[in-house]
C-alpha positions as MATLAB code, in Angstrom:
seq = 'MRQSVRVKTLKIDDRDVGAREDQTLLEVCRENGIFIPALCHLDGLTPVGACRLCLVEVKGQRRLLPACVTRVEEGMEVNTATERLKKYRRQILELFFSERNHICSVCVSNGHCELQSLAQQLGVDHVHFPYRYPRLPVDASHDRFVIDHNRCILCTRCVRVCDEIEGAHTWDVMGRGINARVITDLNKPWGESESCTSCGKCVHVCPTGALVEKGRSVAEMAKRRQFLPYLTLMREGKQ';
ca = [
     -32.685    4.703  -63.275;
     -31.481    1.520  -64.912;
     -34.077   -1.000  -66.002;
     -33.961   -4.487  -64.529;
     -32.573   -7.166  -66.848;
     -34.189  -10.570  -66.977;
     -32.187  -13.748  -66.558;
     -32.455  -16.524  -69.136;
     -31.610  -20.170  -68.519;
     -30.155  -22.337  -71.266;
     -27.938  -25.346  -71.917;
     -24.474  -25.042  -73.439;
     -22.707  -28.339  -74.116;
     -25.173  -30.041  -71.735;
     -24.345  -27.544  -68.962;
     -27.104  -25.480  -67.359;
     -26.115  -21.805  -67.398;
     -27.810  -18.516  -66.640;
     -27.397  -15.320  -68.638;
     -28.760  -11.820  -68.892;
     -31.215  -11.366  -71.731;
     -28.965   -8.746  -73.344;
     -25.967  -11.082  -73.587;
     -24.723  -12.965  -76.624;
     -23.830  -16.639  -76.669;
     -20.146  -15.762  -77.010;
     -20.231  -13.585  -73.891;
     -21.976  -16.297  -71.884;
     -19.557  -18.981  -73.072;
     -16.532  -16.926  -72.117;
     -18.029  -16.142  -68.702;
     -18.406  -19.874  -68.124;
     -14.977  -20.891  -69.391;
     -16.281  -22.437  -72.621;
     -13.825  -21.889  -75.466;
     -15.135  -20.506  -78.751;
     -12.598  -19.152  -81.280;
     -13.049  -15.706  -82.793;
     -10.924  -13.221  -84.705;
     -13.240  -10.324  -85.551;
     -14.651  -10.073  -82.023;
     -12.991   -7.915  -79.387;
     -14.518   -6.877  -76.075;
     -15.347   -3.180  -76.214;
     -16.168   -3.106  -79.931;
     -19.507   -3.711  -81.617;
     -19.767   -7.367  -82.734;
     -20.160   -7.881  -86.491;
     -19.936  -11.650  -87.076;
     -17.357  -11.228  -89.850;
     -14.918  -14.104  -89.338;
     -17.547  -16.832  -88.672;
     -15.141  -18.779  -86.457;
     -17.559  -18.576  -83.530;
     -20.296  -20.577  -85.275;
     -22.313  -22.807  -82.935;
     -25.115  -25.330  -83.278;
     -28.463  -24.392  -81.732;
     -31.148  -27.050  -81.398;
     -34.063  -26.355  -83.724;
     -31.992  -24.204  -86.097;
     -31.067  -25.665  -89.468;
     -28.105  -23.342  -89.970;
     -25.108  -22.605  -87.804;
     -25.266  -19.329  -85.888;
     -22.439  -16.890  -85.071;
     -22.207  -16.796  -81.282;
     -20.929  -13.200  -81.165;
     -24.174  -11.713  -82.542;
     -26.730  -14.300  -81.355;
     -28.640  -13.260  -78.234;
     -29.500  -15.822  -75.599;
     -33.046  -17.140  -75.420;
     -34.885  -19.052  -72.733;
     -34.479  -22.817  -73.084;
     -31.788  -22.649  -75.786;
     -29.715  -25.804  -76.285;
     -26.312  -24.955  -77.734;
     -23.377  -27.088  -78.852;
     -20.004  -25.399  -79.285;
     -17.529  -28.185  -80.015;
     -19.067  -30.836  -82.288;
     -16.941  -32.500  -84.973;
     -18.903  -30.565  -87.602;
     -17.979  -27.241  -85.968;
     -14.334  -28.207  -85.539;
     -14.133  -29.118  -89.229;
     -15.730  -25.829  -90.329;
     -13.434  -23.778  -88.100;
     -10.322  -25.436  -89.479;
     -11.556  -24.822  -93.027;
     -12.224  -21.150  -92.267;
      -8.710  -20.732  -90.887;
      -7.255  -22.451  -93.949;
      -9.168  -20.023  -96.170;
      -7.704  -17.088  -94.243;
      -4.204  -18.402  -94.861;
      -4.797  -19.138  -98.552;
      -6.565  -15.851  -99.377;
      -3.674  -13.495  -98.600;
       0.074  -13.973  -97.974;
       0.484  -15.150  -94.379;
       4.035  -16.451  -93.958;
       4.543  -16.795  -90.226;
       8.307  -17.406  -90.330;
       9.030  -13.933  -91.768;
       6.157  -11.993  -90.165;
       6.916   -9.292  -87.590;
       4.063  -10.645  -85.446;
       5.365  -14.224  -85.366;
       4.565  -15.454  -81.866;
       2.152  -12.572  -81.228;
      -0.509  -13.289  -83.870;
      -4.040  -14.459  -83.127;
      -4.420  -16.135  -86.520;
      -1.252  -18.153  -85.911;
      -2.287  -19.002  -82.334;
      -5.732  -20.226  -83.376;
      -4.232  -22.344  -86.160;
      -1.985  -24.036  -83.614;
      -4.827  -24.419  -81.128;
      -7.258  -25.920  -83.647;
      -4.727  -28.250  -85.255;
      -4.280  -26.533  -88.620;
      -0.850  -27.752  -89.719;
      -1.364  -27.468  -93.475;
      -3.770  -25.874  -95.955;
      -5.916  -27.900  -98.345;
      -6.918  -24.932 -100.525;
      -4.748  -23.481 -103.301;
      -2.952  -20.291 -102.307;
      -3.991  -17.208 -104.277;
      -0.739  -15.255 -103.773;
      -2.300  -11.838 -104.482;
      -0.010   -8.886 -105.201;
      -1.120   -6.522 -102.459;
       0.595   -3.266 -101.482;
       2.356   -2.278  -98.279;
       1.597    1.314  -97.240;
       4.462    2.777  -95.206;
       3.601    6.414  -95.926;
       2.611    7.130  -92.298;
       5.304    8.553  -90.006;
       4.731    5.932  -87.282;
       2.774    3.001  -88.709;
       2.649    0.540  -91.610;
      -0.240   -1.416  -93.119;
       0.554   -4.616  -94.991;
      -2.547   -5.712  -96.900;
      -0.984   -9.130  -97.461;
      -1.571   -9.945  -93.790;
      -5.009   -8.363  -93.356;
      -7.934  -10.732  -92.651;
     -10.679   -8.057  -92.956;
     -11.788   -8.459  -89.348;
     -12.627   -4.693  -89.366;
     -11.356   -4.211  -85.820;
      -9.373   -1.193  -87.033;
     -12.479    0.276  -88.675;
     -14.588   -0.141  -85.551;
     -12.046    1.074  -82.987;
     -11.318    4.171  -85.074;
     -15.023    4.931  -85.420;
     -16.427    3.843  -82.052;
     -13.560    4.625  -79.662;
     -11.433    7.317  -81.321;
     -14.318    8.905  -83.248;
     -12.178    9.641  -86.316;
     -13.508    7.018  -88.781;
     -10.269    7.105  -90.745;
     -10.654    3.458  -91.759;
     -13.315    1.823  -93.919;
     -13.699   -1.123  -96.306;
     -13.529   -0.794 -100.093;
     -14.682   -3.427 -102.575;
     -16.584   -6.669 -102.146;
     -15.778  -10.312 -101.550;
     -12.279  -11.430 -102.426;
     -11.406   -7.910 -103.626;
     -12.331   -6.145 -100.376;
      -9.635   -4.087  -98.666;
      -9.427   -1.703  -95.718;
      -8.643    1.864  -96.764;
      -8.019    5.276  -95.216;
      -9.892    8.430  -96.257;
     -11.454    7.293  -99.547;
      -8.358    5.270 -100.490;
      -5.698    7.882  -99.798;
      -2.252    6.738  -98.621;
      -2.286    6.495  -94.832;
       0.350    9.206  -94.527;
      -1.905   11.653  -96.382;
      -4.946   10.997  -94.221;
      -6.553   14.191  -92.929;
      -8.612   12.421  -90.276;
      -5.993   10.126  -88.701;
      -5.064   11.188  -85.154;
      -2.009    8.870  -85.034;
      -3.353    7.416  -81.776;
      -2.311    3.855  -82.665;
      -5.532    2.192  -81.454;
      -6.008    0.486  -84.821;
      -2.529   -1.022  -84.543;
      -3.142   -2.402  -81.072;
      -6.423   -4.128  -81.974;
      -5.130   -5.772  -85.163;
      -5.065   -9.576  -84.642;
      -2.316  -10.195  -87.222;
       0.738   -8.375  -88.584;
      -1.274   -6.215  -90.969;
      -0.952   -3.074  -88.837;
       2.370   -2.541  -87.108;
       4.440    0.245  -85.614;
       7.662    1.141  -87.386;
      10.845    0.031  -85.652;
       9.194   -2.578  -83.426;
      10.838   -5.979  -83.008;
       8.984   -9.292  -82.706;
       9.291   -9.232  -78.916;
       7.718   -5.761  -78.834;
       4.671   -6.618  -80.942;
       2.397   -7.558  -78.014;
      -0.760   -5.457  -78.395;
      -2.096   -3.158  -75.648;
      -5.910   -3.267  -75.511;
      -6.674   -2.402  -71.897;
      -8.345    0.834  -72.984;
     -11.251   -0.923  -74.735;
     -13.319   -2.407  -71.866;
     -12.639    0.671  -69.713;
     -13.808    3.136  -72.354;
     -16.851    0.997  -73.090;
     -17.893    1.001  -69.428;
     -17.436    4.765  -69.237;
     -19.439    5.300  -72.434;
     -22.326    3.210  -71.134;
     -22.299    4.923  -67.758;
     -21.501    1.763  -65.822;
     -18.653    3.333  -63.844;
];
């Protein structure tokens, strides 16, 4: 028998809203049509607060809080679109572009990339930070797929979908900070992975052009993610 869930009341951008006590601020905002950008978050996967684009201001808190991992509380007063937040979000996006080699005009995901879309939506038309231009490899050893580390933003969607949905845990993260990189099977080439099931879920949850399917054109790069919410509901016994 399922336990009853209490309802919390709070203010978001001066709007009175109600939410279940087990919900996050990001979930409540999206239910109420309040836009908050995010790149690491994807419905159906465990939230990790990696990209920090969903930062919000909460009254009484000195620091900004990531909405995707912050649970609602009774009487909360939240601001999602102050000038301070808009400035931080643009800076975070600029850092994503400067850290790796994101060149939209020659990317296979041009027009189907969440990083590109958010940059356009938030008004990022140039980057104030110096580009690092790292020399990162492209692994095309897999029969069906390619990973281009130059376009990876370390959102860890691939890691989580492979672990939580497929159950293979082929992907993980190696290194720290600026040197971090997603890897397969203790840094083996993807084509030599013994755990990869070649299901393609990691490719379809990637927000950029880091993970792609061989032979796909730009028009075919739209990702299919319908399986995530459905599998999550089934796993939690809600259907």
